[in-house]
C-alpha positions in Angstrom: 86.0 95.1 122.1 86.3 98.0 120.0 85.3 97.7 116.3 88.1 96.9 113.5 88.5 99.2 110.4 90.3 95.9 109.6 87.2 94.1 109.4 85.3 96.7 107.7 83.5 94.1 104.7 80.5 94.4 102.4 78.9 91.7 100.8 75.9 91.1 98.5 73.0 89.7 96.5 70.6 89.2 93.9 67.3 90.1 94.7 64.3 87.0 93.7 61.2 90.0 94.6 62.5 93.5 94.4 62.3 94.7 98.2 62.3 91.1 99.7 65.9 89.8 101.1 68.2 87.5 100.7 71.5 86.4 101.4 74.5 88.3 100.9 76.4 85.7 98.0 79.1 87.2 97.6 82.8 89.6 99.1 81.9 92.8 97.9 86.1 94.1 97.3 87.0 97.6 97.6 86.5 100.1 99.6 84.3 100.0 102.6 81.3 103.1 102.8 80.3 105.1 105.4 77.3 103.9 107.4 74.7 106.0 107.0 71.0 106.9 108.2 68.5 105.9 106.3 66.2 108.7 107.9 65.8 112.5 108.0 64.5 113.8 111.7 61.5 116.9 110.9 61.7 118.9 113.9 58.4 120.4 114.5 58.0 124.0 115.3 55.2 125.7 117.3 54.2 127.9 119.8 55.0 126.4 123.2 54.9 129.9 125.8 58.7 128.7 126.1 61.7 130.3 124.5 62.5 127.0 122.8 61.0 126.4 119.5 60.4 122.9 119.8 59.0 119.6 121.1 59.0 116.4 119.4 60.9 115.4 116.2 59.1 112.4 113.8 61.1 110.5 111.3 57.6 110.7 108.1 59.6 108.4 105.1 63.4 106.1 104.9 65.9 106.3 102.3 68.7 104.8 102.6 71.4 106.0 100.4 75.2 105.8 99.9 78.0 105.5 97.3 79.8 102.0 96.7 83.7 103.5 96.2 86.7 100.9 94.5 89.6 103.2 93.7 91.2 100.0 91.5 88.2 99.2 89.8 87.9 95.0 88.4 85.8 93.9 85.5 83.9 91.5 87.4 83.2 94.6 89.8 81.0 96.5 86.6 78.6 93.7 86.3 76.7 94.5 89.4 76.0 98.5 88.5 75.2 97.9 85.0 73.2 94.9 85.8 71.3 97.3 88.2 70.8 100.5 86.7 71.9 99.8 83.3 70.3 96.2 82.3 68.0 95.9 79.7 67.8 92.3 77.7 71.4 90.6 78.9 72.2 87.5 78.7 75.8 86.6 78.6 76.9 84.2 76.5 80.7 82.2 76.9 82.6 83.4 73.5 85.6 80.6 73.4 83.9 77.6 74.2 85.3 76.5 77.7 86.9 79.1 78.5 85.0 81.7 80.2 84.9 84.0 78.4 81.5 85.5 79.2 80.2 88.5 77.0 78.0 90.4 79.3 75.7 93.2 76.7 73.8 96.1 78.3 71.4 98.4 75.3 69.4 99.9 76.7 65.9 100.1 75.5 64.7 104.3 74.3 61.4 103.6 73.5 58.2 102.4 74.8 57.7 100.0 71.8 61.1 98.9 73.0 60.3 98.2 76.8 61.4 98.2 80.5 65.5 98.0 80.7 64.1 95.9 84.0 67.5 96.2 85.9 67.9 94.2 89.1 67.9 94.6 92.6 70.5 93.6 95.2 70.1 93.6 99.2 73.8 95.0 100.2 75.0 93.7 103.7 77.7 96.0 105.5 79.4 96.8 108.7 81.8 95.8 110.5 83.3 92.8 113.7 80.8 94.5 116.3 77.5 94.7 113.8 76.1 94.1 110.8 73.4 96.5 109.3 71.6 95.6 105.3 69.5 97.4 103.2 67.1 95.8 100.8 65.9 96.8 97.8 69.1 98.1 96.2 69.5 100.0 92.9 71.9 102.2 91.1 71.4 104.8 89.3 74.2 107.3 88.9 77.8 104.8 87.3 81.3 106.9 87.3 84.3 105.3 85.8 87.9 107.2 85.8 91.1 106.6 84.6 93.8 108.3 84.1 97.5 107.4 82.4 100.5 107.3 84.5 103.9 109.3 83.1 106.5 107.8 85.5 105.8 103.9 84.7 103.4 104.4 87.9 100.0 102.6 88.8 96.7 103.5 86.3 93.6 102.4 88.2 90.2 102.7 86.7 87.9 104.3 90.1 84.2 103.2 89.6 81.7 104.4 92.0 78.6 103.5 92.4 75.5 105.5 93.5 73.1 103.6 95.4 69.9 103.9 97.0 67.8 101.3 98.9 64.2 101.0 100.9 66.4 101.9 104.6 69.2 100.0 106.4 68.6 98.3 109.8 70.8 95.4 111.5 71.1 91.9 111.3 74.0 89.5 110.4 76.7 88.8 107.7 76.2 85.6 105.2 78.7 83.7 106.5 81.7 81.8 104.7 81.4 83.6 101.3 84.0 84.2 98.8 85.1 87.6 98.1 84.5 88.8 94.1 87.2 88.4 91.5 88.7 91.4 90.4 91.2 91.6 87.4 92.3 94.7 87.3 91.7 97.7 84.7 94.6 100.0 83.4 93.9 103.0 82.6 97.0 103.0 80.1 94.9 100.2 77.8 92.4 102.4 76.9 91.2 103.0 73.8 89.1 105.3 71.7 87.3 106.1 68.2 85.9 109.3 67.3 83.4 108.7 63.9 80.6 110.2 61.9 77.4 107.2 61.6 76.8 104.4 63.7 77.4 102.4 60.8 81.2 103.5 60.8 82.0 103.3 65.0 85.2 101.7 66.1 86.7 102.1 62.8 88.4 105.4 63.5 90.7 105.2 66.5 92.6 108.1 67.7 95.6 106.7 68.2 97.9 106.5 71.4 96.5 109.6 72.2 94.1 109.8 75.6 95.5 111.3 79.1 93.0 111.2 81.0 88.7 110.1 81.0 86.0 110.3 83.0 82.5 108.3 82.2 79.0 109.3 83.7 76.2 106.4 83.1 72.8 108.1 85.1 70.3 105.2 84.8 67.8 106.7 85.4 66.3 104.5 87.8 64.6 106.4 91.3 62.4 105.6 93.7 59.1 106.0 93.9 56.9 107.4 96.9 53.4 106.4 96.5 50.9 106.3 100.0 51.0 102.7 102.0 50.4 101.6 104.8 54.8 101.8 105.5 57.6 104.4 104.9 59.5 103.4 102.7 59.2 103.6 98.7 57.7 99.9 97.8 58.3 100.8 93.4 60.8 101.9 91.2 60.1 103.8 87.6 63.2 104.3 85.1 64.0 107.8 84.0 66.3 109.4 81.3 68.9 108.1 80.6 72.2 110.3 79.9 75.9 110.1 79.4 78.6 112.3 79.7 82.6 111.9 78.7 85.0 114.3 79.8 88.3 113.4 78.4 92.0 115.0 77.9 93.7 113.9 75.0 97.0 114.6 73.0 96.1 114.6 69.7 96.6 116.7 66.5 92.8 115.8 65.7 92.4 117.7 68.4 91.7 120.9 66.1 88.9 118.6 63.7 87.0 117.6 66.6 87.1 121.8 68.0 85.3 122.1 64.3 83.0 119.0 65.1 82.5 120.8 68.0 81.4 124.7 66.5 79.4 123.0 63.7 77.3 120.4 66.0 77.8 117.4 64.2 76.8 113.7 65.2 80.0 111.9 66.8 79.6 108.0 67.9 82.3 107.5 70.4 83.9 104.4 71.7 86.7 104.0 74.6 87.7 100.9 74.7 89.3 98.9 78.5 91.5 96.3 77.6 92.5 93.3 79.9 94.3 90.1 80.0 92.9 87.2 78.1 90.8 84.7 79.6 92.2 81.2 79.9 92.6 80.9 75.9 89.9 82.7 75.1 88.9 86.6 74.5 90.4 89.4 76.8 88.6 91.0 79.6 87.4 94.7 78.2 84.5 97.0 78.5 83.6 98.6 75.3 82.0 101.2 75.7 79.7 103.3 72.4 77.7 106.8 72.4 76.8 108.8 69.8 76.3 112.8 70.7 78.0 116.0 70.7 81.4 117.9 71.6 79.5 120.0 74.1 82.9 121.5 74.8 85.7 121.2 73.0 89.5 123.4 73.9 92.2 122.6 71.5 95.4 123.9 74.5 94.3 123.8 78.1 97.4 122.8 80.2 100.4 120.9 79.1 102.1 117.7 80.2 105.9 118.6 79.9 105.6 120.9 77.0 102.8 119.4 75.1 100.1 121.0 74.7 97.4 119.0 76.0 93.0 118.8 74.6 90.8 119.0 77.2 86.8 117.5 75.3 83.9 117.4 76.5 81.2 114.6 74.9 77.1 114.8 76.0 75.9 111.0 74.2 72.1 112.2 72.8 69.4 109.7 71.1 70.7 109.4 67.2 67.2 109.5 65.0 69.4 107.3 62.2 71.1 104.4 64.2 67.9 104.8 66.7 71.0 104.4 70.1 72.1 106.4 72.3 74.8 103.8 73.7 75.8 100.1 74.1 78.0 99.0 77.1 80.2 95.5 75.9 81.7 93.9 78.6 83.7 90.8 78.2 85.0 89.2 81.5 84.8 85.4 83.3 82.0 86.1 85.1 77.9 84.6 84.1 76.0 85.3 87.2 75.4 88.6 89.1 
């Protein structure tokens, strides 16, 4: 029997010790990625006294790389990439007693004195009804969220891309009898934007009813480290430079003020909030991203929508010495564990 597309599945579990594979704990909602190899075969060129350059090949190192994508992302699905890429001192807290509305606060440490962010790692399981594969020591170097407000009353999902790396990929068996992870859809229409000039006033000046689309990208700085050892895969990771960019299309008279800010290179502190439904009788699902930085580019009239001119803006996060911050992430959802 041939492998079937509708039996394709992705599962994951949090590792206690990085690199030591664990059983999966959840089935991941979304689109299953291609199953790619972890090996680059090096053909070794030699002079062989024949009209061919190669007679042998060798695999020197192994590194598994892939992208987990979800075209219709849910709030709960943000926990995995933030924990395995950004993290920091994170302890989810219930905001309303007995309602299961947990707040995850990701404020990455950016200085040596503050210490490492110690992101978690996970074991990935993926495959179909014919074969399962397993990749241990998976972490997240890049996170991307994109949304566009539908203009015809149609779907306006937020898509999630989670770039990952792992030690290697090997044949294995699926962990059975697992539940599909919760996935409360994120609606682009319920996105809000605030623009202020300091961390002290972040979230006080809203650019109301203006967002047309947005694209958020976070570079976590997490990367594998290859050093001489007894294995041909990595045994450690490091935390490098973090970065955040935000691309926006807006319909607002504020475009002229933002162009002036870009021309002056002024500090801006943005808040992007994605709202969701209520959790029991507690708070609503939500994602809040606050970031300081500058407008790298502002195009007051880039395109139009049914006669309305639209502006396109490119924001680049940078560290603010006064606020002593770069960016923070607040996630409210009904999931309390990895």
